[in-house]
C-alpha positions in Angstrom: 101.9 113.3 111.5 103.0 109.8 110.7 100.4 108.4 113.1 97.7 110.2 111.2 98.7 108.5 108.0 98.9 105.0 109.6 95.5 105.5 111.2 94.1 106.6 107.9 95.4 103.5 106.1 93.9 101.3 108.8 90.5 102.9 108.3 90.7 102.5 104.5 91.9 98.9 104.4 89.5 96.1 103.4 89.9 92.3 103.1 87.5 92.1 100.2 85.8 94.4 97.8 82.5 93.4 96.2 81.5 95.1 93.0 77.7 95.4 92.7 75.1 94.8 95.3 72.7 92.6 93.3 71.7 89.1 94.4 75.2 87.6 94.1 77.1 90.6 95.3 74.9 91.1 98.3 75.1 87.4 99.2 78.9 87.4 98.8 79.2 90.5 101.0 77.1 88.9 103.7 79.1 85.7 103.7 82.4 87.6 103.8 81.4 89.8 106.7 80.0 86.8 108.6 83.4 85.2 108.3 85.0 88.3 109.8 86.4 90.0 106.7 86.2 93.8 106.4 84.2 94.2 103.2 83.5 97.1 101.0 80.5 97.0 98.6 80.6 99.3 95.6 77.5 100.1 93.6 77.1 102.5 90.7 74.4 105.1 90.8 71.2 103.7 89.3 70.5 107.1 87.5 73.6 106.8 85.3 73.0 106.9 81.5 76.0 104.6 80.8 
């Protein structure tokens, strides 16, 4: 059971998290991944009323 938890943590671990995939966020994510960092990009749903 412990191996499953360790494997899960490895899969969900990122070196960088970019909030927003606009021009700057997209470029930042590109640069980070090109330098070998595991990068997660988060974008809100465009249909939100907030």
